[in-house]
N, C-alpha and C positions, 0 to 999 in steps of 0.2 A: 655089372652089379647094379641092383636097384638100391638107392638110398631111401630108406623109409622116411617119408615126410608126407605132407598133405597131398602130394601128387599121387601117391600110391592108392589112396582112396578113390581118386578120380579114375584111375585105370581099373580098379576093382569094380566100380559101378558101371563103367563103360563096357567092361567085358561081359556083363550080365545081359547085354542086348546084342542083336545081330548087327554087325557093321561090315562094310566092304573092306577089301584090302586098301583101297584108296583112302577110305575114312580113317583106318588105323594108321596109315602112313602119315596122314595129316596130324593126327593126335600125337603120335610119337615124335614128329619133327620138332615139337615144342621143347622136348628135352634138350636137343642139341642146338637149336636155332633161336631160342628165346632168351632174353635177358631175364633172369629169375629174380630181379629186384623190383619191389614195389614199396609203397610208403610204409605198409605194415612191417615188411621185412627190414627196412632201414631203421624204423623205430625199435624193432626187436634187437638189432645189432647195437643200437645206441643205448637202450635202457635195460637189456636183459641182466647185466651185472648188477644194476640198481635193484631190480626186482629180486634177484637172488640174495643180495645183501639184506633187504627188508625181510625176506623169509628166514635167513640165518639169524637175524636179530630176535626171532621168536624162540630161539634156543635149539635149533637144529644145526647139525654139522653137515655141510654140503661137500660132496665129492665130485670133482670134475674128472671125466675119464676119456674124452675124445671119441673117436669113431669105433664102433663095435660091430664085428661081423660074427654071425652065428656059425659055429663050426659044422653044424649038421646041414644047414642050408646056406652055403657061403655066397649065394647070389643076392642076399639081403644084408644091408648094413644100416646102422642107426647111430646118430650122434646125440645122446641125451644132453639136455641143458645141465642137468645135475642128477645125482643120486643121493639119497639119504639112507641111514640105517636107523630104524625106529621100531620099537617094540619087537626086537628080535628078527626083523626082516628088512631087506633092501626095498626101497621104493623109488620109483621114477619121479623126476620133477621136470615138468614141461612149462615153459613161460611163453605167454603171448602179450604183446604190448600194442593194443589197438589205439586208434585215434582218440585223444583225450575228449571226454565229455564232462558236462557240468555236474552230473550226479550219477550215482550207481544205476538208477533206473534208466537214465538216458544212455548210459554205456550198454546196458543190456538190450535196449531197443536198437542201438547202433550195431550191436554184435548179434542180432537176432538170427543170423545164418548159423551160429554155433552155440549161442547161449539161450537159456530159458529159465523161468522160475518154476519150481515144482509146486505141488498143492500146499506145501508149508511155507512158501515164499522164499525158499532157498535157491540160490543160483546153481544151475546145473549145466553140464555140457550135453548138447543134443547128441543122440546116438547116430543120427543120420547127418553127419557132417565130416569133412575131411580131417579135422583135428581129432575126432573120436577114433577114426581109423589109424591116424598117426600114433596116438598114445597106446592103442591096443597092440599094434604091431611092435611099438617100442617096448612095451612090457614083455611081449614074447621074446624079443631079442635080448633083453636085459635080465630075463628070468625073474621078473618082479610080478607081484600080484596086485599092487596098488600104485596109483599115480596121483601126485599132487599137481593139478593143473592150475597154474597161477595166471590170472589175468591182472596185469599190472596197470594201476591207475597212475599215469605218469606225473601229473601235477600234484597229486596228493601223496605220492611216494608210498602207496598202499597196494596190497595185493588182495584180490578176491581169490580165495583158495577153494578149489573144487576137488573133492575126492572122487576118483574114478577107479572102479574095480575092474580087474581083468575079466574078460568075457571070452572063454575058450572057444565057444561055438562060432562066434563072430570071427575070431582069429583063424580058426580052421578053414572056414569058408573063404575068407580073404586070401589066405596063403594058397589054397587050391587054385583059385582064379589067377592070382598073381604069378604063380609058377607057370601056368599055361601062357599067360601074357608074355612072360619073360622068354620062354623058349619058342613059342609059336609066332610072336609078333616083334618083340624087342630085338632079339639076336638076329633074325633075318633082316630087319631094318638096318642094324649096324653093319652087317655083312654087305648089304647092298650099297650103302652109301659111304662106307669107310674102309672098303677093301682095296 
């Protein structure tokens, strides 16, 4: 089973180019042989609940639900940080806790791989980044149309809230590629090395 996270976007983009079997084997070996911990993930573990508390203080009720598997495509699963029910619909909540910076502008510069300002100066999630893929596939698996992407400012105990809408064409293209990766690359790799 693929757990939908930022890595799935990496496999999705990797699948759009020609790679040898050896190159795919090296790429997939990271799933099983790498320590998936880095500073950002450790900060997320440490401060995610604080970010969610800050968000809840704005008057929303958060629902924690654990790991979700889509019954129609059970090879994919997702563990949302939270869900909320707002304006008659469920919405996904995803939290990121990047390295603290002195100001919001410095934070956006530090997080330029996934954040940008739009023409109105509003902070946006870039569409060509792993987190965009993560929340799009997360919305697909949770049957939601909107995501509140929270970038937590650790020292200030504040969130930058970015609203992300569901993009069905992106999800369709991603799922087509990821299903191929799963059956043509991932399962043969598992069979070869863990049989």
